[in-house]
All heavy atoms as an XYZ file, in Angstrom:
778
protein
N     -22.489     -1.827     -1.143
C     -21.995     -0.468     -1.061
C     -20.832     -0.276     -2.033
O     -19.943     -1.106     -2.126
C     -21.534     -0.185      0.369
C     -21.061      1.213      0.573
S     -20.695      1.507      2.306
C     -19.088      2.220      2.125
N     -20.838      0.803     -2.759
C     -19.803      1.096     -3.741
C     -18.829      2.128     -3.186
O     -19.244      3.103     -2.567
C     -20.434      1.652     -5.033
O     -21.472      0.776     -5.435
C     -19.417      1.742     -6.124
N     -17.556      1.875     -3.406
C     -16.535      2.844     -3.012
C     -16.484      3.971     -4.024
O     -16.564      3.738     -5.225
C     -15.157      2.178     -2.934
C     -15.049      1.221     -1.768
O     -15.449      1.599     -0.647
O     -14.556      0.102     -1.961
N     -16.312      5.200     -3.528
C     -16.195      6.357     -4.402
C     -14.735      6.579     -4.774
O     -13.873      6.618     -3.897
C     -16.755      7.614     -3.696
O     -18.109      7.355     -3.322
C     -16.676      8.826     -4.598
N     -14.486      6.729     -6.044
C     -13.124      6.963     -6.542
C     -12.668      8.366     -6.135
O     -13.399      9.335     -6.271
C     -13.133      6.816     -8.061
C     -11.786      6.942     -8.695
C     -11.920      6.550    -10.139
N     -10.898      7.186    -10.928
C     -10.724      6.973    -12.205
N     -11.513      6.146    -12.867
N      -9.771      7.572    -12.865
N     -11.425      8.454     -5.635
C     -10.835      9.704     -5.212
C      -9.828     10.195     -6.245
O      -9.281      9.396     -7.014
C     -10.122      9.522     -3.866
C     -10.977      8.979     -2.706
C     -10.099      8.693     -1.503
C     -12.091      9.946     -2.373
N      -9.538     11.483     -6.213
C      -8.526     12.072     -7.081
C      -7.156     11.814     -6.466
O      -6.885     12.253     -5.338
C      -8.782     13.566     -7.225
C      -7.786     14.210     -8.166
O      -6.641     14.460     -7.721
O      -8.148     14.456     -9.327
N      -6.304     11.101     -7.165
C      -4.979     10.733     -6.636
C      -4.178     11.979     -6.286
O      -3.496     12.018     -5.256
C      -4.226      9.831     -7.639
C      -4.916      8.477     -7.723
C      -2.761      9.667     -7.231
C      -4.360      7.543     -8.781
N      -4.234     13.004     -7.099
C      -3.489     14.239     -6.825
C      -3.901     14.894     -5.522
O      -3.092     15.571     -4.887
N      -5.143     14.700     -5.117
C      -5.609     15.286     -3.865
C      -5.220     14.486     -2.638
O      -5.060     15.048     -1.557
C      -7.137     15.471     -3.914
C      -7.589     16.523     -4.896
C      -9.090     16.690     -4.946
O      -9.794     16.116     -4.089
O      -9.551     17.395     -5.846
N      -5.055     13.170     -2.786
C      -4.721     12.352     -1.617
C      -3.218     12.197     -1.383
O      -2.782     11.974     -0.257
C      -5.392     10.964     -1.678
C      -4.857     10.159     -2.853
C      -6.880     11.074     -1.692
C      -5.165      8.695     -2.774
N      -2.407     12.331     -2.439
C      -0.965     12.107     -2.276
C      -0.279     13.047     -1.288
O       0.641     12.611     -0.587
C      -0.257     12.131     -3.627
C      -0.457     10.871     -4.475
C       0.239     11.022     -5.810
C       0.016      9.627     -3.751
N      -0.679     14.313     -1.168
C      -0.028     15.148     -0.157
C      -0.164     14.586      1.273
O       0.705     14.787      2.108
C      -0.728     16.499     -0.290
C      -1.160     16.535     -1.715
C      -1.572     15.116     -2.015
N      -1.238     13.848      1.522
C      -1.423     13.232      2.821
C      -0.750     11.885      2.970
O      -0.760     11.283      4.054
N      -0.142     11.401      1.900
C       0.574     10.116      1.891
C       1.953     10.335      1.253
O       2.218      9.881      0.140
C      -0.215      9.067      1.100
C      -1.597      8.695      1.620
C      -2.345      7.846      0.589
C      -1.494      7.967      2.946
N       2.859     11.028      1.948
C       4.119     11.440      1.322
C       5.023     10.294      0.869
O       5.869     10.506     -0.006
C       4.789     12.303      2.377
C       4.122     11.957      3.660
C       2.730     11.502      3.314
N       4.867      9.097      1.409
C       5.716      7.977      1.004
C       5.190      7.278     -0.253
O       5.857      6.407     -0.799
C       5.827      6.959      2.140
N       4.029      7.682     -0.724
C       3.380      7.045     -1.862
C       3.463      7.938     -3.092
O       3.624      9.140     -2.991
C       1.916      6.763     -1.530
C       1.766      5.764     -0.433
C       1.890      5.998      0.913
C       1.510      4.375     -0.575
N       1.716      4.838      1.612
C       1.481      3.814      0.726
C       1.294      3.537     -1.668
C       1.239      2.453      0.955
C       1.052      2.192     -1.446
C       1.030      1.662     -0.143
N       3.320      7.323     -4.268
C       3.265      8.093     -5.508
C       2.232      7.452     -6.424
O       1.771      6.336     -6.171
C       4.637      8.165     -6.176
S       5.324      6.588     -6.678
N       1.892      8.162     -7.468
C       0.955      7.620     -8.453
C       1.625      6.487     -9.204
O       2.833      6.512     -9.469
C       0.520      8.718     -9.422
N       0.855      5.484     -9.546
C       1.371      4.364    -10.327
C       1.779      4.858    -11.714
O       1.268      5.859    -12.211
C       0.317      3.277    -10.448
N       2.700      4.132    -12.325
C       3.161      4.477    -13.671
C       2.051      4.293    -14.695
O       1.132      3.492    -14.506
C       4.359      3.600    -14.050
C       5.559      3.837    -13.157
O       5.697      4.950    -12.614
O       6.362      2.901    -12.980
N       2.154      5.027    -15.779
C       1.186      4.917    -16.854
C      -0.153      5.516    -16.478
O      -0.241      6.413    -15.642
N      -1.200      5.004    -17.071
C      -2.518      5.553    -16.793
C      -3.299      4.690    -15.798
O      -4.499      4.783    -15.706
C      -3.315      5.782    -18.072
C      -3.170      4.683    -19.094
O      -2.216      3.911    -18.995
O      -4.004      4.602    -20.003
N      -2.582      3.886    -15.054
C      -3.205      3.063    -14.008
C      -3.646      3.948    -12.861
O      -2.876      4.751    -12.345
C      -2.205      2.008    -13.529
C      -2.742      1.074    -12.489
C      -3.146     -0.243    -13.121
N      -3.887     -1.074    -12.209
C      -3.415     -2.115    -11.578
N      -2.150     -2.469    -11.758
N      -4.169     -2.829    -10.767
N      -4.874      3.850    -12.445
C      -5.413      4.639    -11.345
C      -5.117      3.907    -10.041
O      -5.952      3.161     -9.511
C      -6.927      4.845    -11.536
C      -7.248      5.707    -12.717
C      -6.716      7.116    -12.539
O      -6.963      7.776    -11.543
N      -5.965      7.574    -13.519
N      -3.895      4.113     -9.522
C      -3.432      3.407     -8.338
C      -2.309      4.212     -7.697
O      -1.743      5.108     -8.324
C      -2.929      2.014     -8.716
N      -2.000      3.853     -6.454
C      -0.846      4.438     -5.766
C       0.123      3.311     -5.451
O      -0.272      2.149     -5.329
C      -1.262      5.207     -4.489
C      -2.052      4.324     -3.528
C      -2.039      6.461     -4.869
C      -2.385      4.988     -2.183
N       1.403      3.674     -5.348
C       2.410      2.638     -5.105
C       3.458      3.124     -4.111
O       3.675      4.329     -3.941
C       3.064      2.194     -6.410
C       3.905      3.252     -7.073
C       4.556      2.714     -8.355
N       5.246      3.765     -9.056
C       6.482      4.183     -8.764
N       7.180      3.618     -7.812
N       7.042      5.158     -9.472
N       4.100      2.138     -3.505
C       5.197      2.416     -2.574
C       6.159      1.236     -2.607
O       5.747      0.083     -2.699
C       4.676      2.603     -1.153
C       5.807      2.907     -0.177
C       5.339      3.286      1.199
N       6.542      3.568      2.005
C       6.552      3.711      3.297
N       5.420      3.623      3.984
N       7.670      3.956      3.947
N       7.454      1.523     -2.537
C       8.498      0.504     -2.422
C       9.164      0.660     -1.073
O       9.448      1.778     -0.648
C       9.534      0.666     -3.539
O       8.953      0.420     -4.787
N       9.413     -0.463     -0.424
C      10.032     -0.448      0.900
C      11.220     -1.412      0.917
O      11.188     -2.450      0.255
C       9.029     -0.902      1.967
C       7.733     -0.109      2.042
C       6.613     -0.890      1.376
C       7.381      0.195      3.457
N      12.237     -1.058      1.683
C      13.386     -1.944      1.867
C      13.565     -2.167      3.376
O      13.506     -1.222      4.152
C      14.640     -1.328      1.287
N      13.771     -3.414      3.741
C      13.964     -3.801      5.133
C      15.385     -4.336      5.317
O      16.128     -4.473      4.351
C      12.927     -4.874      5.517
C      11.513     -4.355      5.476
C      10.780     -4.386      4.304
C      10.914     -3.836      6.607
C       9.488     -3.911      4.250
C       9.619     -3.347      6.583
C       8.903     -3.382      5.394
N      15.735     -4.634      6.536
C      17.092     -5.134      6.803
C      17.351     -6.481      6.144
O      18.471     -6.758      5.726
C      17.342     -5.250      8.310
C      17.488     -3.891      8.971
O      17.833     -2.914      8.267
O      17.257     -3.810     10.190
N      16.336     -7.327      6.067
C      16.521     -8.661      5.497
C      15.174     -9.256      5.105
O      14.136     -8.626      5.265
C      17.260     -9.581      6.480
C      16.583     -9.691      7.839
O      15.348     -9.516      7.925
O      17.302     -9.939      8.820
N      15.217    -10.477      4.597
C      13.996    -11.153      4.146
C      13.018    -11.368      5.290
O      11.813    -11.186      5.112
C      14.359    -12.499      3.503
C      13.153    -13.302      3.102
C      12.417    -12.964      1.978
C      12.742    -14.387      3.867
C      11.299    -13.691      1.610
C      11.626    -15.128      3.497
C      10.907    -14.779      2.382
N      13.495    -11.758      6.461
C      12.599    -12.020      7.581
C      11.808    -10.769      7.960
O      10.611    -10.852      8.255
C      13.370    -12.547      8.796
C      13.806    -13.978      8.605
O      13.176    -14.727      7.882
N      14.889    -14.353      9.260
N      12.459     -9.624      7.975
C      11.768     -8.386      8.299
C      10.727     -8.049      7.232
O       9.599     -7.642      7.551
C      12.763     -7.243      8.461
N      11.085     -8.226      5.970
C      10.144     -7.948      4.869
C       8.944     -8.890      4.950
O       7.786     -8.463      4.816
C      10.843     -8.100      3.521
N       9.196    -10.155      5.205
C       8.118    -11.139      5.270
C       7.227    -10.893      6.493
O       6.003    -11.015      6.408
C       8.690    -12.559      5.295
C       7.660    -13.601      5.012
C       7.312    -13.913      3.702
C       7.027    -14.283      6.042
C       6.350    -14.870      3.436
C       6.068    -15.240      5.773
C       5.728    -15.550      4.476
N       7.832    -10.529      7.613
C       7.044    -10.200      8.801
C       6.132     -9.015      8.554
O       4.974     -8.992      8.979
N       6.654     -8.001      7.876
C       5.858     -6.838      7.492
C       4.681     -7.261      6.616
O       3.530     -6.858      6.837
C       6.742     -5.821      6.765
C       5.972     -4.765      6.029
C       5.435     -3.678      6.695
C       5.785     -4.865      4.650
C       4.716     -2.705      6.008
C       5.081     -3.893      3.961
C       4.540     -2.815      4.652
N       4.946     -8.098      5.619
C       3.889     -8.544      4.723
C       2.816     -9.327      5.480
O       1.615     -9.164      5.214
C       4.467     -9.380      3.588
C       5.303     -8.565      2.609
S       6.023     -9.559      1.292
C       4.578     -9.892      0.298
N       3.223    -10.143      6.431
C       2.263    -10.909      7.230
C       1.362     -9.969      8.033
O       0.145    -10.164      8.107
C       2.990    -11.882      8.152
N       1.959     -8.947      8.598
C       1.179     -7.968      9.389
C       0.169     -7.246      8.501
O      -0.993     -7.081      8.863
C       2.137     -6.982     10.044
C       1.464     -6.053     10.992
C       2.473     -5.277     11.794
N       1.780     -4.338     12.649
C       2.383     -3.373     13.311
N       3.683     -3.239     13.268
N       1.686     -2.561     14.068
N       0.608     -6.808      7.324
C      -0.294     -6.128      6.400
C      -1.363     -7.082      5.886
O      -2.535     -6.705      5.750
C       0.501     -5.485      5.238
C      -0.442     -4.937      4.165
C       1.423     -4.393      5.759
N      -0.994     -8.324      5.645
C      -1.952     -9.307      5.144
C      -3.108     -9.517      6.126
O      -4.268     -9.644      5.718
C      -1.256    -10.635      4.856
N      -2.811     -9.533      7.412
C      -3.865     -9.701      8.415
C      -4.841     -8.533      8.373
O      -6.064     -8.727      8.427
C      -3.259     -9.845      9.815
C      -2.501    -11.140     10.060
C      -1.757    -11.078     11.396
C      -3.442    -12.333     10.016
N      -4.324     -7.313      8.268
C      -5.202     -6.144      8.189
C      -5.981     -6.143      6.868
O      -7.187     -5.859      6.842
C      -4.402     -4.854      8.330
C      -5.265     -3.598      8.184
S      -6.681     -3.510      9.303
C      -5.864     -3.037     10.818
N      -5.313     -6.440      5.770
C      -5.986     -6.457      4.472
C      -7.127     -7.467      4.477
O      -8.205     -7.182      3.929
C      -4.976     -6.782      3.378
N      -6.918     -8.596      5.092
C      -7.965     -9.602      5.155
C      -9.148     -9.111      5.983
O     -10.305     -9.297      5.603
C      -7.405    -10.913      5.724
C      -8.179    -12.099      5.246
O      -8.488    -12.172      4.035
O      -8.504    -12.970      6.080
N      -8.863     -8.445      7.105
C      -9.937     -7.872      7.924
C     -10.734     -6.830      7.146
O     -11.947     -6.725      7.298
C      -9.367     -7.214      9.182
C      -8.927     -8.174     10.242
C      -8.397     -7.418     11.451
C      -7.780     -8.375     12.445
N      -7.190     -7.655     13.587
N     -10.035     -6.063      6.321
C     -10.684     -5.019      5.523
C     -11.354     -5.575      4.262
O     -12.091     -4.867      3.594
C      -9.648     -3.969      5.087
C      -9.071     -3.152      6.200
S      -7.799     -1.989      5.584
C      -8.798     -0.934      4.503
N     -11.033     -6.833      3.933
C     -11.447     -7.430      2.662
C     -11.022     -6.540      1.497
O     -11.785     -6.234      0.587
C     -12.955     -7.675      2.628
C     -13.366     -8.576      1.462
O     -12.542     -9.395      1.010
O     -14.506     -8.427      0.982
N      -9.764     -6.087      1.598
C      -9.197     -5.200      0.590
C      -7.710     -5.532      0.467
O      -6.932     -5.250      1.380
C      -9.393     -3.738      1.002
C      -9.043     -2.773     -0.072
N      -9.686     -2.744     -1.290
C      -8.103     -1.800     -0.123
C      -9.162     -1.797     -2.029
N      -8.203     -1.211     -1.359
N      -7.330     -6.131     -0.620
C      -6.001     -6.753     -0.717
C      -5.097     -6.011     -1.704
O      -5.518     -5.667     -2.799
C      -6.166     -8.210     -1.099
C      -7.054     -8.935     -0.130
N      -8.421     -9.007     -0.317
C      -6.778     -9.533      1.041
C      -8.942     -9.664      0.706
N      -7.981     -9.988      1.538
N      -3.836     -5.799     -1.302
C      -2.889     -5.102     -2.169
C      -2.387     -6.000     -3.283
O      -2.438     -7.224     -3.198
C      -1.747     -4.747     -1.217
C      -1.774     -5.841     -0.187
C      -3.234     -6.181     -0.018
N      -1.897     -5.361     -4.316
C      -1.084     -6.058     -5.317
C       0.343     -5.801     -4.858
O       0.730     -4.644     -4.654
C      -1.292     -5.457     -6.706
C      -2.703     -5.640     -7.235
C      -2.894     -4.995     -8.604
O      -1.902     -4.894     -9.367
O      -4.030     -4.588     -8.892
N       1.115     -6.859     -4.635
C       2.463     -6.636     -4.136
C       3.404     -7.740     -4.572
O       2.999     -8.797     -5.031
C       2.485     -6.455     -2.645
C       1.914     -7.575     -1.788
C       1.506     -8.818     -2.175
C       1.678     -7.525     -0.393
N       1.052     -9.528     -1.112
C       1.138     -8.763      0.005
C       1.870     -6.552      0.578
C       0.797     -9.046      1.317
C       1.532     -6.854      1.891
C       1.005     -8.084      2.248
N       4.689     -7.441     -4.447
C       5.718     -8.437     -4.729
C       6.842     -8.257     -3.709
O       7.010     -7.194     -3.113
C       6.266     -8.281     -6.157
O       6.913     -7.041     -6.297
N       7.568     -9.336     -3.520
C       8.665     -9.358     -2.563
C       9.869    -10.046     -3.195
O       9.738    -11.136     -3.735
C       8.225    -10.098     -1.289
C       9.379    -10.513     -0.424
O       9.601    -11.696     -0.212
N      10.121     -9.556      0.100
N      11.003     -9.373     -3.162
C      12.269     -9.973     -3.535
C      13.249     -9.655     -2.420
O      13.546     -8.478     -2.158
C      12.795     -9.429     -4.893
C      14.160    -10.012     -5.201
C      11.801     -9.709     -6.002
N      13.683    -10.683     -1.736
C      14.563    -10.612     -0.570
C      14.072     -9.586      0.435
O      13.102     -9.845      1.144
C      16.031    -10.386     -0.993
C      16.964    -10.373      0.214
C      17.056    -11.493      1.043
C      17.703     -9.255      0.540
C      17.877    -11.480      2.170
C      18.526     -9.237      1.653
C      18.603    -10.358      2.461
O      19.408    -10.330      3.578
N      14.699     -8.424      0.528
C      14.322     -7.446      1.553
C      13.408     -6.343      1.025
O      13.054     -5.430      1.752
C      15.570     -6.812      2.183
C      16.294     -5.883      1.231
O      16.250     -6.072      0.023
N      16.967     -4.893      1.766
N      13.012     -6.412     -0.233
C      12.177     -5.362     -0.845
C      10.733     -5.821     -0.960
O      10.465     -6.965     -1.307
C      12.694     -5.014     -2.243
C      14.058     -4.341     -2.191
C      14.288     -3.413     -3.357
N      13.347     -2.328     -3.450
C      13.444     -1.172     -2.770
N      14.426     -0.988     -1.924
N      12.567     -0.215     -2.950
N       9.831     -4.876     -0.718
C       8.402     -5.107     -0.909
C       7.870     -3.945     -1.741
O       8.061     -2.793     -1.381
C       7.654     -5.189      0.440
C       6.163     -5.385      0.205
C       8.214     -6.311      1.317
N       7.269     -4.258     -2.860
C       6.644     -3.261     -3.730
C       5.133     -3.448     -3.639
O       4.626     -4.562     -3.815
C       7.109     -3.419     -5.174
C       8.606     -3.141     -5.320
O       9.024     -2.067     -4.873
O       9.312     -3.998     -5.867
N       4.420     -2.351     -3.364
C       2.985     -2.412     -3.116
C       2.258     -1.474     -4.069
O       2.677     -0.334     -4.272
C       2.666     -1.998     -1.667
C       3.463     -2.857     -0.681
C       1.167     -2.099     -1.389
C       3.387     -2.361      0.750
N       1.149     -1.948     -4.600
C       0.266     -1.130     -5.421
C      -1.138     -1.266     -4.844
O      -1.606     -2.379     -4.579
C       0.286     -1.619     -6.874
C      -0.508     -0.737     -7.817
C       0.398     -0.225     -8.928
C      -1.674     -1.503     -8.389
N      -1.785     -0.123     -4.615
C      -3.139     -0.127     -4.076
C      -4.112      0.516     -5.070
O      -3.842      1.593     -5.605
C      -3.205      0.665     -2.761
C      -2.378      0.119     -1.601
C      -2.487      1.058     -0.399
C      -2.810     -1.295     -1.228
N      -5.214     -0.150     -5.286
C      -6.306      0.346     -6.115
C      -7.545     -0.430     -5.735
O      -7.456     -1.527     -5.181
C      -6.000      0.203     -7.624
O      -6.978      0.898     -8.370
C      -5.921     -1.236     -8.051
N      -8.700      0.142     -5.995
C      -9.957     -0.550     -5.775
C     -10.523     -0.896     -7.140
O     -10.942     -0.011     -7.891
C     -10.947      0.339     -4.981
O     -10.336      0.694     -3.734
C     -12.252     -0.380     -4.723
N     -10.483     -2.176     -7.469
C     -10.851     -2.608     -8.810
C     -12.296     -2.261     -9.146
O     -12.590     -1.837    -10.266
C     -10.587     -4.103     -8.977
C      -9.141     -4.442     -8.828
N      -8.218     -4.205     -9.826
C      -8.443     -4.967     -7.793
C      -7.017     -4.582     -9.408
N      -7.131     -5.044     -8.179
N     -13.221     -2.402     -8.195
C     -14.632     -2.104     -8.449
C     -14.851     -0.637     -8.806
O     -15.797     -0.306     -9.517
C     -15.493     -2.456     -7.240
C     -15.550     -3.952     -6.987
O     -15.200     -4.735     -7.888
O     -15.947     -4.350     -5.878
N     -13.994      0.245     -8.282
C     -14.129      1.687     -8.550
C     -13.211      2.146     -9.676
O     -13.238      3.312    -10.053
C     -13.813      2.475     -7.280
N     -12.380      1.226    -10.174
C     -11.401      1.555    -11.209
C     -10.536      2.743    -10.787
O     -10.284      3.659    -11.557
C     -12.084      1.845    -12.541
C     -11.086      1.866    -13.700
O     -10.061      1.150    -13.627
O     -11.317      2.621    -14.665
N     -10.092      2.691     -9.532
C      -9.240      3.772     -9.035
C      -9.039      3.670     -7.541
O      -9.366      2.669     -6.908
N      -8.497      4.722     -6.976
C      -8.170      4.776     -5.551
C      -9.391      5.262     -4.782
O     -10.053      6.229     -5.170
C      -6.962      5.710     -5.319
C      -6.661      5.858     -3.844
C      -5.745      5.164     -6.067
N      -9.688      4.575     -3.660
C     -10.812      4.941     -2.807
C     -10.304      5.120     -1.375
O      -9.121      4.906     -1.079
C     -11.905      3.851     -2.813
O     -11.381      2.668     -2.202
C     -12.385      3.554     -4.226
N     -11.224      5.467     -0.496
C     -10.870      5.635      0.900
C     -10.305      4.352      1.497
O      -9.457      4.390      2.374
C     -12.080      6.110      1.723
C     -11.741      6.466      3.162
C     -10.677      7.557      3.254
O     -10.763      8.582      2.604
N      -9.672      7.323      4.100
N     -10.718      3.198      1.015
C     -10.157      1.936      1.517
C      -8.674      1.835      1.195
O      -7.902      1.335      2.014
C     -10.928      0.744      0.932
C     -12.324      0.705      1.497
C     -13.195     -0.465      1.137
N     -12.866     -1.266      0.005
C     -13.195     -2.550     -0.087
N     -13.822     -3.152      0.904
N     -12.916     -3.229     -1.162
N      -8.259      2.330      0.055
C      -6.831      2.334     -0.291
C      -6.076      3.287      0.626
O      -4.973      2.967      1.088
C      -6.635      2.744     -1.761
C      -7.294      1.771     -2.701
O      -6.901      0.584     -2.702
O      -8.220      2.188     -3.413
N      -6.644      4.448      0.895
C      -6.002      5.433      1.771
C      -5.866      4.852      3.171
O      -4.806      4.963      3.798
C      -6.803      6.758      1.780
C      -6.249      7.717      2.825
C      -6.781      7.393      0.390
N      -6.899      4.206      3.666
C      -6.854      3.600      5.000
C      -5.784      2.522      5.063
O      -4.994      2.470      6.016
C      -8.243      3.018      5.363
O      -9.200      4.078      5.348
C      -8.221      2.339      6.714
N      -5.715      1.674      4.043
C      -4.706      0.618      4.037
C      -3.308      1.213      3.883
O      -2.359      0.759      4.520
C      -4.994     -0.410      2.939
C      -4.109     -1.649      2.938
C      -4.117     -2.362      4.295
C      -4.541     -2.607      1.837
N      -3.161      2.250      3.071
C      -1.857      2.908      2.908
C      -1.375      3.473      4.241
O      -0.187      3.348      4.588
C      -1.936      4.012      1.866
N      -2.264      4.075      4.992
C      -1.877      4.623      6.301
C      -1.480      3.520      7.269
O      -0.535      3.657      8.044
C      -3.007      5.476      6.867
C      -3.143      6.787      6.134
C      -4.172      7.701      6.761
N      -4.216      8.958      6.042
C      -5.325      9.584      5.698
N      -6.511      9.090      6.043
N      -5.275     10.720      5.022
N      -2.188      2.395      7.227
C      -1.802      1.256      8.063
C      -0.426      0.752      7.647
O       0.425      0.463      8.494
C      -2.826      0.120      7.964
C      -2.416     -1.087      8.742
C      -2.698     -1.166     10.096
C      -1.713     -2.113      8.141
C      -2.279     -2.257     10.840
C      -1.289     -3.211      8.874
C      -1.581     -3.291     10.223
N      -0.180      0.649      6.345
C       1.114      0.198      5.825
C       2.210      1.132      6.298
O       3.282      0.686      6.728
C       1.056      0.083      4.287
C       0.213     -1.128      3.898
C       2.464      0.013      3.680
C      -0.177     -1.185      2.430
N       1.985      2.431      6.223
C       2.977      3.408      6.665
C       3.311      3.216      8.147
O       4.474      3.240      8.539
C       2.494      4.837      6.426
C       2.468      5.214      4.945
O       3.040      4.459      4.117
O       1.850      6.239      4.630
N       2.292      3.035      8.968
C       2.505      2.849     10.402
C       3.232      1.529     10.680
O       4.166      1.497     11.507
C       1.174      2.883     11.146
N       2.852      0.482      9.981
C       3.520     -0.811     10.170
C       4.984     -0.731      9.754
O       5.869     -1.245     10.433
C       2.795     -1.892      9.375
N       5.241     -0.068      8.634
C       6.619      0.069      8.147
C       7.458      0.864      9.131
O       8.605      0.499      9.414
C       6.609      0.728      6.780
N       6.901      1.937      9.678
C       7.641      2.777     10.616
C       8.017      2.000     11.871
O       9.091      2.201     12.437
C       6.822      4.009     10.995
N       7.156      1.074     12.269
C       7.426      0.285     13.462
C       8.304     -0.919     13.230
O       8.656     -1.622     14.164
N       8.692     -1.171     11.969
C       9.459     -2.371     11.654
C      10.810     -2.051     11.009
O      11.398     -2.904     10.369
C       8.651     -3.293     10.767
C       7.377     -3.791     11.445
S       6.495     -5.010     10.479
C       7.525     -6.450     10.759
N      11.271     -0.845     11.147
C      12.610     -0.517     10.675
C      12.764     -0.443      9.181
O      13.804     -0.836      8.637
N      11.757      0.059      8.482
C      11.867      0.177      7.041
C      12.998      1.166      6.711
O      13.178      2.161      7.402
C      10.525      0.613      6.407
C      10.171      2.020      6.778
C      10.544      0.443      4.913
N      13.750      0.871      5.643
C      14.863      1.724      5.245
C      14.487      2.713      4.168
O      15.208      3.664      3.908
C      16.035      0.863      4.783
C      16.572      0.004      5.903
C      17.841     -0.710      5.553
N      17.972     -1.062      4.159
C      18.716     -2.049      3.706
N      19.383     -2.802      4.534
N      18.793     -2.299      2.428
N      13.403      2.458      3.461
C      12.980      3.409      2.414
C      11.501      3.287      2.166
O      10.869      2.388      2.602
C      13.746      3.161      1.120
O      13.474      1.889      0.576
């Protein structure tokens, strides 16, 4: 089954914490700050479990209390419903873990 590429401009109003990736990359991104490294790492572990269940993995990095996330579906060369679903899970997980930004 192939994922259908979505228009980023149409999905961003429903994902207010996310923005389009820089340049001409067809992806969405979000940066989060937590109280400390343990909170950031716990958040990443929670998202990793869901991403593995979805077989859809984010591009991300972590430096101390910051987590930067980029979502795209490589097979579709852009953002698909799987990215939107994972972004919504990330938003809910962040809200429940004291994200600062």
